[in-house]
C-alpha positions in Angstrom: -0.1 0.0 0.2 3.0 2.4 0.8 4.3 1.9 -2.7 0.9 3.0 -4.3 1.0 6.2 -1.9 4.7 7.1 -2.8 3.8 6.5 -6.7 0.9 8.5 -6.4 2.6 11.4 -4.7 5.5 11.4 -7.3 2.9 11.2 -10.2 1.1 14.2 -8.7 4.3 16.3 -8.7 6.4 15.1 -11.6 4.3 12.9 -13.9 5.1 9.3 -14.6 8.9 10.2 -15.1 9.1 11.6 -11.6 7.1 8.4 -10.5 9.6 5.9 -12.1 12.6 7.9 -10.7 11.4 7.4 -7.4 10.7 3.5 -7.9 14.1 3.4 -9.5 16.0 4.9 -6.3 13.9 2.9 -3.8 15.0 -0.3 -5.8 18.6 1.3 -5.5 18.0 1.6 -1.4 16.4 -1.9 -1.2 19.3 -3.5 -3.1 21.9 -1.9 -1.4 23.4 -0.4 -4.5 22.8 3.1 -3.9 26.5 3.7 -2.7 27.9 2.2 -5.6 25.4 4.1 -8.2 26.2 7.2 -6.4 29.8 6.9 -6.9 29.4 5.9 -10.5 27.1 8.6 -11.7 29.0 11.8 -11.8 32.1 9.6 -13.4 29.5 8.5 -16.0 28.3 12.2 -16.4 31.8 13.5 -16.9 32.3 11.0 -19.7 29.3 12.1 -21.3 30.1 15.9 -21.1 33.7 15.5 -21.8 34.3 12.3 -24.5 37.7 11.1 -25.1 38.6 12.4 -28.6 38.6 9.6 -31.2 36.6 7.5 -29.0 34.6 5.7 -31.9 37.7 4.5 -33.6 38.4 2.1 -30.5 37.9 -1.4 -30.6 36.5 -3.1 -27.3 38.4 -6.4 -26.5 37.2 -9.3 -24.5 
């Protein structure tokens, strides 16, 4: 029942996108992955904003 209340409150404020974000955060917290995600996200954002020149030419290896 609490999940529906949280979902309804998030939907009222931010629509479906806000509700989905709340559920994703709750899943990260429940699974114990929030700290790892919190550490990873700024690094990923940095690479998105400042891509390595010529990265499209790199080959990924196994």
